[in-house]
C-alpha positions in Angstrom: 0.0 0.0 0.0 1.3 3.5 -0.9 1.8 5.9 1.9 0.3 9.4 1.8 2.6 12.0 0.3 3.6 14.4 3.2 1.0 17.2 3.4 -2.5 16.9 2.2 -2.2 14.8 -1.0 -2.8 11.1 -1.2 -0.6 9.0 -3.5 -3.4 8.9 -6.1 -4.0 12.6 -5.9 -0.3 13.2 -6.3 0.0 11.0 -9.3 -3.0 12.7 -10.9 -1.5 16.1 -10.4 1.9 15.0 -11.9 0.1 13.6 -14.9 -1.5 17.0 -15.5 1.7 18.9 -15.6 2.4 20.3 -19.1 4.8 23.3 -18.8 7.7 24.5 -16.6 5.3 27.0 -15.1 2.9 24.2 -14.1 5.8 22.4 -12.4 6.9 25.5 -10.5 3.3 26.1 -9.3 3.0 22.5 -8.3 6.2 22.7 -6.2 5.1 25.9 -4.6 1.8 24.3 -3.5 3.7 21.4 -2.0 6.2 23.4 0.1 3.8 24.5 2.9 2.1 21.2 3.5 5.4 19.3 3.3 7.0 21.6 5.9 3.9 21.4 8.0 4.0 17.6 8.0 7.6 17.6 9.1 6.8 20.1 11.9 4.1 17.7 13.2 6.5 14.8 13.0 9.1 16.7 15.0 6.5 17.5 17.7 5.5 13.8 17.8 9.2 12.9 18.3 9.6 15.6 21.0 6.5 14.4 23.0 6.9 10.7 22.4 3.3 10.2 21.2 1.2 11.2 18.2 -1.6 13.6 18.0 -4.8 12.3 19.7 -2.9 9.3 21.2 -2.6 8.8 25.0 0.3 10.7 26.4 0.9 8.1 29.1 3.1 9.5 31.9 4.4 12.5 29.9 3.2 15.7 31.7 3.9 17.8 28.6 1.3 18.2 25.8 0.5 20.1 22.7 -0.5 23.7 23.2 -1.9 25.0 19.9 0.1 26.8 17.2 1.8 30.0 16.3 1.5 31.4 12.8 4.4 32.2 10.6 5.0 33.1 6.9 8.3 31.7 5.6 9.9 33.4 2.6 11.0 30.6 0.2 12.4 30.6 -3.3 8.9 29.8 -4.5 7.1 32.5 -2.6 5.6 32.7 0.9 4.7 29.5 2.8 2.1 30.0 5.5 2.9 27.7 8.4 1.4 26.8 11.8 4.3 26.1 14.2 3.3 23.6 17.0 3.8 24.6 20.6 4.0 22.6 23.8 2.9 23.5 27.3 6.4 23.4 28.7 7.7 25.6 25.9 10.6 23.1 25.3 9.9 22.4 21.6 12.5 23.8 19.2 11.8 22.9 15.5 14.8 21.8 13.5 13.4 22.1 10.0 12.6 25.8 10.7 14.6 27.2 13.6 13.0 29.7 15.9 12.9 33.3 14.6 13.6 32.1 11.1 11.5 33.9 8.5 13.6 33.4 5.4 14.7 30.2 3.8 18.6 29.9 3.5 18.5 29.7 -0.3 16.6 33.0 -0.4 19.2 34.6 1.8 21.9 33.3 -0.5 20.2 34.8 -3.5 19.9 38.2 -1.8 23.6 38.1 -0.8 24.6 37.2 -4.4 22.6 40.1 -5.8 24.0 42.5 -3.2 27.5 41.3 -4.2 26.7 42.2 -7.8 26.0 45.8 -6.8 22.2 45.7 -7.0 20.4 48.3 -4.9 18.0 47.2 -2.2 15.2 48.6 -4.4 16.3 46.4 -7.4 16.6 43.4 -5.1 13.1 43.9 -3.8 11.7 44.3 -7.3 13.4 41.2 -8.5 12.4 39.0 -5.6 8.8 40.2 -5.8 8.6 39.7 -9.5 10.1 36.2 -9.6 9.1 34.8 -6.2 6.4 37.1 -4.9 8.5 37.9 -1.8 8.9 41.4 -0.4 12.4 42.3 0.7 12.9 45.5 2.6 16.1 47.5 2.8 16.4 46.6 6.5 16.0 43.0 5.7 18.8 43.1 3.0 21.0 44.8 5.6 20.2 42.3 8.2 20.9 39.3 5.9 24.1 40.7 4.6 25.3 41.6 8.1 25.6 37.9 8.6 29.0 38.1 6.7 30.5 40.5 9.2 32.1 37.7 11.3 33.4 36.2 8.1 35.0 39.5 7.1 36.8 39.8 10.5 38.1 36.2 10.1 39.1 36.8 6.4 40.9 40.0 7.3 43.0 38.4 10.0 43.7 35.0 8.3 47.3 33.7 8.1 49.0 34.4 4.7 51.7 32.8 2.7 55.3 33.6 3.8 56.3 34.7 0.4 54.6 36.7 -2.4 56.8 37.3 -5.4 54.6 40.1 -6.7 52.3 42.4 -4.7 50.2 45.3 -6.0 49.1 48.2 -3.8 46.4 50.6 -4.7 43.6 52.6 -3.2 40.0 53.5 -4.3 38.2 56.5 -2.9 34.5 56.5 -1.8 32.1 58.9 -0.2 30.8 57.9 3.3 28.6 59.5 5.9 30.5 60.1 9.1 29.4 62.2 12.1 26.7 63.8 10.1 29.0 64.8 7.2 29.9 63.2 3.9 33.7 62.5 3.8 36.0 60.8 1.4 37.6 57.6 2.6 40.1 55.3 0.9 39.7 51.5 0.5 43.3 50.2 0.6 43.6 47.1 -1.6 46.5 44.7 -1.5 46.6 42.1 -4.3 49.3 39.4 -4.2 50.5 36.7 -6.6 51.6 33.7 -4.5 54.3 31.1 -5.0 52.0 29.1 -7.2 51.1 32.0 -9.5 47.6 32.5 -8.2 46.1 35.9 -7.5 44.9 36.6 -4.0 43.4 39.6 -2.3 45.4 39.8 0.9 43.1 42.3 2.5 40.9 45.4 2.3 41.3 48.3 4.7 38.9 51.3 4.8 40.4 54.4 6.3 41.5 57.9 5.9 42.5 59.4 2.6 45.4 57.6 1.0 48.8 58.2 2.6 52.2 56.5 2.9 51.8 56.4 6.7 48.6 54.4 6.5 50.2 52.0 4.0 53.1 51.4 6.3 50.6 50.3 9.0 48.9 47.9 6.5 52.3 46.4 5.5 53.2 45.9 9.1 49.9 44.0 9.6 50.8 41.8 6.6 54.1 41.0 8.3 52.3 40.0 11.5 50.0 37.7 9.5 53.0 35.7 8.3 54.2 37.5 5.1 57.9 37.3 5.6 59.0 38.5 2.2 57.8 40.5 -0.8 60.1 40.3 -3.8 58.6 43.0 -6.1 56.1 45.6 -5.0 54.1 47.5 -7.7 52.7 50.9 -6.7 51.2 54.1 -8.1 53.0 57.4 -7.7 52.1 58.2 -4.1 54.8 60.3 -2.5 56.7 58.5 0.2 55.5 55.1 -0.9 59.0 53.6 -1.3 60.0 54.7 2.2 56.9 53.2 3.8 57.5 49.8 2.0 61.2 49.7 2.9 60.5 50.4 6.5 58.7 47.1 6.7 60.3 45.1 3.8 63.7 46.6 3.4 64.8 44.1 0.7 61.7 44.5 -1.5 62.2 45.8 -5.0 59.8 48.7 -5.9 58.3 49.4 -9.3 56.3 52.5 -9.7 53.5 52.2 -12.3 54.7 53.7 -15.6 51.2 54.2 -16.9 50.3 56.2 -13.7 53.4 58.4 -14.4 52.4 58.9 -18.0 48.9 60.0 -16.9 50.3 62.4 -14.3 52.5 63.9 -16.9 49.9 64.2 -19.7 47.3 66.0 -17.5 49.5 69.1 -17.5 50.1 68.9 -21.3 47.8 71.0 -23.6 45.5 68.9 -25.6 47.2 69.8 -28.9 50.5 68.2 -27.8 49.2 65.4 -25.6 49.2 62.7 -28.3 52.7 63.5 -29.6 54.2 63.6 -26.0 52.5 60.2 -25.2 54.0 58.7 -28.4 57.4 60.1 -27.5 57.2 58.7 -23.9 56.5 55.2 -25.3 60.2 55.1 -26.5 61.2 55.4 -22.9 59.4 52.4 -21.4 59.8 50.2 -24.5 63.6 50.6 -24.5 65.6 47.4 -24.1 67.6 48.6 -21.1 67.5 51.2 -18.3 70.3 53.1 -19.9 68.7 53.4 -23.3 65.4 54.2 -21.6 67.0 57.1 -19.8 68.6 58.3 -23.0 65.2 58.2 -24.6 63.8 60.3 -21.8 66.5 63.0 -22.3 65.6 63.1 -26.0 61.9 63.6 -25.1 63.0 66.5 -22.9 64.9 68.0 -25.8 62.0 67.5 -28.2 59.5 69.2 -25.8 61.6 71.9 -23.9 58.4 73.8 -22.9 57.3 70.8 -20.9 60.7 70.1 -19.3 59.4 70.9 -15.8 56.9 68.1 -16.0 59.3 65.6 -17.7 61.9 66.3 -14.9 59.7 64.3 -12.6 60.7 61.2 -14.6 64.3 61.9 -13.7 63.7 62.3 -10.0 61.7 59.0 -9.9 63.8 57.1 -12.4 65.1 54.7 -9.7 61.5 53.6 -9.1 60.3 53.8 -12.7 63.1 51.8 -14.2 63.1 48.7 -11.9 61.4 46.6 -14.5 64.4 46.9 -16.9 66.3 44.5 -14.6 64.0 41.6 -15.4 63.2 39.4 -18.4 60.3 40.2 -20.7 57.9 37.8 -18.9 58.4 39.6 -15.6 58.5 43.1 -17.1 55.0 42.6 -18.5 53.4 42.0 -15.1 55.3 44.7 -13.1 55.8 47.8 -15.2 52.1 48.8 -14.7 49.6 48.1 -12.0 47.1 46.9 -14.6 46.6 43.6 -12.6 45.1 45.5 -9.7 43.5 48.1 -11.9 41.4 45.3 -13.5 40.2 44.3 -10.0 39.4 47.9 -9.1 37.3 48.3 -12.2 35.2 45.4 -11.0 34.9 47.0 -7.6 33.7 50.2 -9.2 31.2 48.4 -11.3 29.7 46.9 -8.1 29.8 50.1 -6.1 28.6 52.6 -8.8 25.0 52.3 -7.7 25.8 53.7 -4.3 27.1 57.3 -4.5 27.3 57.7 -0.7 27.6 54.8 1.8 25.8 55.2 5.1 28.9 54.1 7.0 32.3 52.5 6.6 31.0 49.1 7.6 28.5 49.0 4.7 31.4 49.8 2.2 33.6 47.1 3.7 30.8 44.6 3.6 30.1 45.3 -0.1 33.8 45.2 -1.1 34.2 41.9 0.7 31.2 40.3 -0.9 32.3 41.6 -4.3 35.8 40.1 -3.6 34.3 36.8 -2.8 32.3 36.8 -6.0 35.1 38.0 -8.2 37.8 35.6 -6.9 35.7 32.5 -7.6 37.1 32.6 -11.1 40.7 32.9 -9.9 41.6 29.2 -10.1 44.3 29.3 -12.8 47.9 30.7 -12.3 49.0 33.7 -14.3 50.3 33.1 -17.8 53.8 31.6 -18.2 54.1 31.0 -14.5 56.5 28.1 -15.0 59.0 30.3 -16.9 58.6 33.1 -14.4 59.3 30.9 -11.4 62.5 29.6 -13.1 63.6 33.2 -13.7 62.8 34.3 -10.1 64.7 31.3 -8.7 67.8 32.6 -10.6 67.3 36.3 -9.7 66.5 35.5 -6.0 68.6 32.4 -5.3 67.9 32.7 -1.5 64.2 32.1 -2.3 64.7 29.4 -4.9 63.7 26.5 -2.5 60.4 28.2 -1.6 59.5 29.1 -5.2 60.4 25.8 -6.7 58.9 23.6 -4.0 55.6 25.6 -3.7 
């Protein structure tokens, strides 16, 4: 004999309904109709197990008994499921299938977190959830659900790191945040590393005051305390004092200032009519085969554009930071002479955060950046291109680190 399907349908009724399904919409509607009675049946079974006897049976020596129901509407991925939660007189019953105070099914929460991580506004999330599932999602509910990741952020931000990162990129993104009744600009400090196996890894995100070398030194000190003993090559933008901050914590690290940042900083002072020709001339500097020939090309550019010599002189004063990449083979040069690796990551962050012009507080910014990072890095399962060749080159260039690099 067939047992009754959990809920209100007999086996024959269930078979008849299945036979009548013709479209995907019919199936979705059928599943939606089954959710509430199925959950209700499980709740009744849990109460039977808790009391030790079924409904309407003798309770024997048990002094506890059923005590009615409390009503709840559970948000599910198929809409709302109205439920009657059994109660007992001793108030000892705790449902397992739907824990106390739960109003949203976990898969719904996962969908909301995923949409939030993509940069959708609370209004967009509510519209989508209502249109697809018939579920209302308020701004406070989105905030409450996504706040569940705060302990994960704290754990992620303090996790142990690898002892060696051959390449590390440092950059900052600026955002507007409400603070003490005012709108202020804060900087999200991003550290992106490439580990001994050639995989990209976001080492951390710090939200703090406007970008400065002193703050960066504190971040690098924190990386040291989390187990990062050595950085081989550090790639930065043109922030003043950056090299001093890095060498204060990692005195042996080689520093490469982003050439593209330097070009942008130079061109913004050049009149539009000459901007293209200056940019073309500067290309001869960073495409030169050696540091010496690159510096000679720089002097020729200064001679070619004497009226802009004051701007081009900055290249001379920073040449020791701009020319580091000339010391390395072509495979390494390509990944260190610019900060394009982290700029690509920053573009994805900006895509996610563009819907929020002003964040209500720093915590909301940190939360969104963390969720975006978790989403973005899911695809980072392959090492960077030519990593085998690069490791062999690094082992020769840094013989004291050869064992760590080769045996990673």
